[in-house]
N, C-alpha and C positions, 0 to 999 in steps of 0.2 A: 329833845323830843317834844313834838307838838301833840296836844290832845284836842281833838275836834269833835263837837257834838253835831251830828247831821240829822236834819229833820225834814221829812217828806210827807206832808199831809195829803190824804186821799179822801174820797167820799165816804168810805166806811171804816177807815183806819188811819192811824198816824204811824208811819214807819220811822224808826229812830236807830241810828248807828253811833256807837262810841268807838272812835278811832284813835290809835296811837301811831302817829305818822301814817304809813300806808296801810296798816293792819287794823281791821275791824275786830275789836276784842269783845264787843257785846252788841247784840241786835234785839230790838223790840218791835213788835207789831201790836200797837194799842188799838183795839177794836172799838168802834162806836156804832150804836144802833141808831136808826132813823128817829126813834122816839126820844133818845137822849139829845140828839142834835137839835130837834125841834124846840127844845126848851130854851135855846139860846137864839133870840130873835135877831141879833146883830152879829156881824163878822167879828167885831172886837170882843164880844162876850164869848163867842165860840173859841177864839184864839186863846183867851185867858183860861178857858176850861181845858183845852188841849195842853196848854203849857203846864198847868197844874198836874195833869196826869203824867206828863213826861217827868216832871220833878219827882213825883211820888215813885215812879218806876225806878228812877236812878237811885233815889235814897234807900229804897227797899233793898237794893244790891250794894249799898254802902258807897255809892258814888256821889261825891259832893259836886254839884254843878259849878261851883266856883273854881274847880281845878282846870276847866277847859281853857284853851288858848283862844278859841273863837267858836261861834255858832254858824253853821252852814245850812242854809234853808233852801228848799225848792222855791223858785220864784213863780209869780203868777202871770196873768195875762195883762201886760203893761203896754206902753207905747213901743213901737218897733225899735229895737236896739241891737247893736253888733254883738256877736258872740263874746263871752268873757265872764269874769267874776266881778260883781258890783257890790260896793258897800251899801248896806241898807241905810237909807237916810229918809228925811221927811217927805221927799218927792216920791220915793218908792212906796212909802207907807200910804200916802194920799191916793196914789193911782191903784194900789192894791185894794183899798177900801172902796174905790169908785170905778172898778174895772167894768168894762162893757159886757163881760162874760162872767156869769156866776160860776166859779170853778174853785174846788178846794185848794188848788195850788196858790190862790191868792192869800191864803192864810199863812203861808210860810214866812214871809217877811214880818207879819204881825206877831207871830209866835217868837221869832228870833229877836225882835225888838223888845218884847215883853221880858225875855230872858236877859237881854242886855241891861234893861232898866233895873232888874233885880240883882244881877251878878257882875255887871260892868264890862264884860267882853264885847267886842264888836261882832255884828251879825252881817252875813253876806248872802248873796244869791248867785247862782251860776247858770248860764244858758237857759233862761226861762222860755216858755212857749212863744213869747213874742220876739225871740231872737230872729233878726232879719238880716239876710245877706244877699238877697236876690237883686238882679238888675231890673231896671225900670220896665223892660220889655215883658217881664213876667207878671207885672202888677195890673196891667190893663184888663178890664173885665168885659168891655163892650159897651159900658155905660159910664160916662165921666163921674157921675155921682156915686158910683160903687167901685171901690178899689179892692183888688185881691189882697187879703191880709197875710196869707202864707204862714199861718201859725202852725207849728208842728211840735212834736215831742223832742225839741232840740237837744235837751240834756241827754236822753238815752240815745238819740241818733248819733251825736258826736262821740259818746262813750263807746258805743258798739263799733263805729267806724274806726276809731283809734285802736280799739282792742284787736279788731280784725287785722289792721295793718301791722300792728306789733307782732301778732302771731305769724303773719305771712312774710314778715321782714321786708315790708314795702313802705314807702313814704306816703302818708295820707295826702300830702300836698302835691302828689304826682300821679294820682289815679282818679278815675271816675267810678263812683259807687252809687248804686240805687239802694237806699236803706228803707226798710219797711217796718214801722212800729205797729204791731197788731195786738191791741188790747181792748180796754173799754172804749178808748178812742183810737182812731186809725190815721196815721200819716205816712205817706210814701214820698220820699224826697230824692232828688238828684244831688249828690255831693260831687262837685266838680273841682278837683284839686284842692280839697279841704274847705270848700265853701258850699253852703246849701243854696243853690241857685234857683230851685223851684220845688214846690211841694203842694199837695192839696192842703187847704186849710182844714185842720182836724175838727174845727168847730162847725163846719158846714159844707165841706166839699168831699169829693172822693167816694169810695165804696161805703155802703151802709155797714154798720157794725152791730154789736150786741144791743146798744140802746140808741144809736144815732142813725139818722136817715142818710147822711152823706148828701151828695148832689141829688137834686130833684128837678123834674121838668118845670121850668119857671112859669110857663103859662098856666099850667094846672095848679101850681102852688099859689099863683096870684088869684085864681078863681076861688080856691079854698079859703084864702085869707079874707076875701071880700064877700064870702057867702053869707055872712051873718050868723053862722053856726058856732063860731069859735072866737074867743077873745085873743088878744095879742099874746098874752101869757100862755094860754092853752096851745096856741100854735107853736110857740117856742118850746114848750114841753114836749110836743109831738116830735119836733125836730131833734131835740137833745134830751133824752131821758125816757121817752116812750116810743121811739122809732126803731128802725132796724129789726133785728130778730125779735125784740120784745113786741113790736107791733104785729108781726106775722104769727109768732108762736107763743107769746105770753111769757117768755123767759129770756134772761140774758146769760144763763148758765150754759157755757159751751159744752160742758161734759154731758149735760142733759140733752142738749141739742144733738150731739153726736150719737148718743144712745138712741134717740128717736129716729135718726137717720139710719142707723145700722139695724134698727128693729123693723125697718121697712115703711115708716110713715111717709107717705107721698109728699105732703106739704112741707115737712121738715127737709126732705131730700131736695125739693125744688129750691127752697130758701138757701140751703147750704151750697148747692151747686151755683146759685146766682151769686152768692158771696165770694166763692172761689173765682168765678168768672170776673166779677168786678175788681177784685184785688189784682188779678192778672192783667186786666185791661189798664188799670192805673199804672202798674209797673211799665207796661209796654208804651204807654203814652209819654213817658219821660225819655225814651230813647232818642227822639230827635233833638232834645236839648243839647246833647253832646255829639250830635251828628252820628249816632249809632255806636259811638265808642264807649263801651261800658266794660269795666274790668271785672266787676263782681256785683251780685245782688245779695244783700244781707237781710235776713228775716229775723225779727226779734219781737219781744212782747209775750204776754201770757198765752195768747192763742197758739203760739208756735210750739207749745209743749205737746200739741196734738200732731203726731207724725202723719196721720191720714191727711190732715189739712195741708201740711207743708208739702207732702208728696204730690198732692193734687195741684197745688200752685206751681211747683217745680215742673210738673208735667206740661204746663202751659207756657212757662217762661224760661225754662232751662236752656232753650236755644239762643237766648239773648246773651247770656254770660253765665259763668259758674255761680251756683247758689250756695250760700253758707247759712246755716241755721244757728241762731243764738237765742234759745228760749229764755223767757223772763226779761229782766231788765237790769241795768248796771247803774241805777240812779244814785244810790247811796255812795258807792265808791267814786262816782263822777263828781258828786257834790263835795266829797272830801278832797279829791285831787285839786279842784278849782281853788279852794281856800288854802290848801297846803302849799300850792305854788306861790300864792300871795305871801303867806307867812315866811316862806323860805327866800323871798325876794326874787324869785324867778319871773314873776309877773307883777304888774302894778294893778291894784284894785281900781276898777273904773267907777266913774261917778255918773249916775243916771241923769 
């Protein structure tokens, strides 16, 4: 039997799972306030802080971190790499510390390596957001200096796609699926016979979301950037952190937004309708990628807990293919599976 400690750092919490083979026997959600995190000026210091909280939570339940066979961590925004499970090494650590996008997932390898140094077991990452499988045709933007990065929530995308195929008794590598991850970030991708061949880059393309603008009219964005009103960092914060629903309605809480919609607030209703419209448009825009051959549309992520929202999207895209709803995410089990397959010898860990 293999025991694996799974670590998934987020902006306001660190999710942790204790697995024995395929079974999660313990789950933790260690919450962090913005005030707490601000006291750690570097990523390395924050990783050490989160690592110590994980160790404290485990020891409180009588779990010795030395008993684990390996540490499985969510990977960050690295250089483009093929799907798979990677051994955390110095190259991954360096690129996590120097990632072009400030994202909490970059902390995963740092936490895993800190645990490795203390307890000796190897640390791994599986299907980070920089997982890249697309053909060259999907990377052209229209300007040679700018290449489409196609970063998505690959970990949950792959997990949900494989879960769906298992439940439907079909082969993931023989179907075309549009998978929609709808949470704090949004990525909508075409899985063509087991390969993510196109997706909006969740860091700057696609529909707006709770706190991100998604795609913007480039000429107006250019004017805004050179208006002299904002610094580079202020613009980046507007695009990711202070955009989307937050910019329009002052909140990222979808429950509050839906309450305002159902209470008859006109502005909230307009923003909500526009969000549904943009998500549906993004789904529809992928259909030519496989020449209209789509076997199913899968909707996942925290926003999909809201049935009114999923019903409204299905109303617009249900004609394309059958739609299946998988609320929440499968990231902890997916991280466990990736490392478990390596430990069992079914897959070989890749080197970054």
